[in-house]
C-alpha positions as CSV (number, residue, x, y, z in Angstrom):
1,M,47.8,82.5,72.7
2,A,46.1,81.5,69.5
3,N,48.1,79.8,66.8
4,Y,46.4,80.6,63.4
5,T,47.6,79.7,59.9
6,P,48.1,82.5,57.4
7,F,44.9,81.3,55.6
8,Q,42.9,81.6,58.9
9,I,44.3,85.0,59.6
10,A,43.6,86.4,56.1
11,T,40.0,84.9,56.1
12,I,39.1,86.2,59.6
13,E,40.6,89.7,58.9
14,K,38.4,90.0,55.8
15,L,35.4,88.5,57.5
16,I,35.6,91.0,60.4
17,K,36.2,94.0,58.2
18,T,33.5,93.1,55.6
19,N,30.8,92.4,58.2
20,F,31.4,95.6,60.1
21,Q,31.3,97.7,56.9
22,N,28.2,95.8,55.6
23,S,26.4,96.4,58.9
24,L,26.8,100.2,58.4
25,M,25.3,99.8,55.0
26,S,22.0,98.4,56.4
27,K,18.9,100.5,56.2
28,Y,18.1,102.5,59.3
29,P,15.1,104.8,59.9
30,F,15.8,108.5,59.6
31,A,15.8,110.4,62.9
32,P,13.4,108.4,65.1
33,G,15.1,109.7,68.3
34,Y,16.9,107.7,70.9
35,N,13.7,106.0,72.2
36,G,12.1,105.8,68.8
37,G,9.2,108.2,69.6
38,A,10.4,111.4,68.0
39,Y,7.6,111.5,65.4
40,G,4.9,111.2,68.1
41,D,6.6,113.9,70.1
42,G,6.5,116.7,67.5
43,R,9.1,115.9,64.8
44,N,7.8,116.6,61.3
45,P,6.7,113.3,59.7
46,K,7.8,114.5,56.2
47,Y,11.3,113.6,57.3
48,R,10.5,109.9,57.8
49,G,12.5,107.5,55.6
50,E,15.5,105.2,55.9
51,G,19.0,105.0,54.7
52,N,22.5,103.7,55.5
53,K,24.9,105.3,58.0
54,R,27.5,106.2,55.3
55,A,27.6,110.0,54.7
56,S,31.3,110.9,54.2
57,G,32.5,107.3,54.4
58,G,34.8,108.3,57.4
59,L,33.6,105.6,59.7
60,F,33.1,103.0,56.9
61,N,36.6,103.7,55.5
62,S,38.2,103.7,59.0
63,I,37.2,100.1,59.6
64,D,40.1,97.7,59.3
65,C,41.2,94.4,61.0
66,V,44.7,93.0,61.3
67,W,46.2,90.2,63.2
68,S,48.8,91.2,65.8
69,E,51.2,88.5,66.8
70,S,52.5,90.5,69.7
71,E,49.0,91.1,71.1
72,G,47.8,87.6,70.2
73,A,44.6,89.2,68.9
74,F,42.8,90.6,65.9
75,L,42.9,94.4,66.1
76,L,39.7,96.1,64.9
77,Y,40.3,99.7,64.0
78,M,37.4,102.3,63.8
79,N,37.0,106.0,64.2
80,D,36.3,107.0,67.7
81,Y,32.7,108.1,67.1
82,Y,31.6,104.5,66.3
83,T,30.1,104.2,69.8
84,N,27.7,107.1,69.0
85,V,26.6,105.4,65.8
86,D,26.3,102.0,67.5
87,E,24.8,103.0,70.9
88,G,23.0,106.2,69.9
89,R,23.0,109.4,71.8
90,K,20.5,110.2,74.6
91,P,18.6,113.5,74.4
92,G,19.8,116.5,76.4
93,K,23.2,117.3,74.8
94,Y,23.9,119.5,71.7
95,V,26.2,118.1,69.0
96,P,29.1,120.2,67.6
97,I,28.0,122.2,64.5
98,G,31.1,121.7,62.4
99,P,30.6,117.9,61.8
100,L,26.8,118.5,61.2
101,E,27.6,121.1,58.6
102,R,29.8,118.6,56.8
103,W,27.1,116.0,57.1
104,A,24.5,118.4,55.7
105,N,26.8,119.2,52.8
106,L,27.5,115.5,52.0
107,R,24.1,114.0,52.8
108,L,21.7,116.8,52.0
109,G,23.7,118.6,49.3
110,L,23.6,122.0,51.2
111,S,26.4,124.5,51.4
112,G,27.1,127.8,53.1
113,K,24.4,129.3,55.2
114,E,21.9,126.5,54.3
115,A,24.3,123.9,55.6
116,K,24.9,125.9,58.8
117,G,21.2,126.5,59.3
118,A,20.5,122.8,58.8
119,A,23.3,121.9,61.3
120,F,21.8,124.1,64.0
121,G,18.3,122.6,63.4
122,I,19.7,119.1,63.5
123,S,21.7,119.8,66.7
124,K,18.5,121.2,68.3
125,N,16.6,118.0,67.3
126,I,19.4,115.8,68.6
127,Y,19.3,117.8,71.9
128,K,15.5,117.2,72.0
129,F,15.1,113.7,70.8
130,G,18.6,112.1,70.8
131,I,19.9,109.6,68.1
132,A,18.6,106.1,67.9
133,P,21.1,103.3,68.3
134,T,21.9,101.2,65.3
135,Y,23.6,98.3,67.1
136,F,25.7,97.8,64.0
137,Y,28.5,96.2,66.1
138,S,26.2,93.5,67.4
139,E,24.7,93.0,63.9
140,A,28.2,92.5,62.5
141,V,29.0,89.9,65.2
142,D,25.7,88.1,64.6
143,S,26.4,88.0,60.9
144,M,29.8,86.6,61.4
145,D,28.3,83.9,63.7
146,Q,25.8,82.9,60.9
147,Q,28.6,82.8,58.4
148,L,30.9,80.7,60.6
149,D,28.1,78.2,61.1
150,G,28.3,77.4,57.4
151,P,31.0,76.5,54.9
152,I,33.2,79.4,55.9
153,G,33.3,78.1,59.4
154,D,34.2,74.6,58.1
155,M,37.0,76.0,56.0
156,V,38.4,78.3,58.8
157,G,37.8,75.9,61.7
158,I,37.2,78.8,64.2
159,G,33.9,79.9,65.8
160,V,32.7,83.5,66.5
161,E,33.3,83.1,70.2
162,E,37.0,82.5,69.7
163,I,37.2,85.4,67.3
164,V,35.4,87.8,69.7
165,D,37.6,86.6,72.5
166,N,40.7,87.4,70.4
167,L,39.4,90.8,69.2
168,L,40.8,94.1,70.5
169,E,39.3,97.4,69.5
170,K,41.7,100.1,68.5
171,I,40.0,103.4,68.3
172,I,41.2,106.0,65.8
173,E,40.7,109.5,67.1
174,K,39.0,111.7,64.5
175,K,41.1,114.7,63.5
């Protein structure tokens, strides 16, 4: 079991939380489909663009990291749908309309029938093309690795391998 100082614990908790949140704020292409070929397969190119993965802030705000003495590990908390954001979603399955309506309201500024119509269209496109993976989880770990190779690593005295070995994911079920 790891034996960390309070300084190491506080620094690593902040490092993990910040890197995972920052990774979600990276720019990702809009709707290229799971395999990246949606625009060549009939999707309207006027919807090309890029943006971060923060619509409601639900996933972003759910990210937290705390040290658990009893577990002997850093506990990383995130909403349960983080795997769909990280790994994407293969074509062939519809997405529930309710969350897409909320997304259309927050991200597109639509409401009522417009939001519902957009949600049905988006669900159909996800069924047809899927959702591209972001790999934000790997990006966060890579970013921590780079930071720990520098002055932060010298201060903390712990490498990313040890942190990842002592990291447990605690999934928060979305209500």
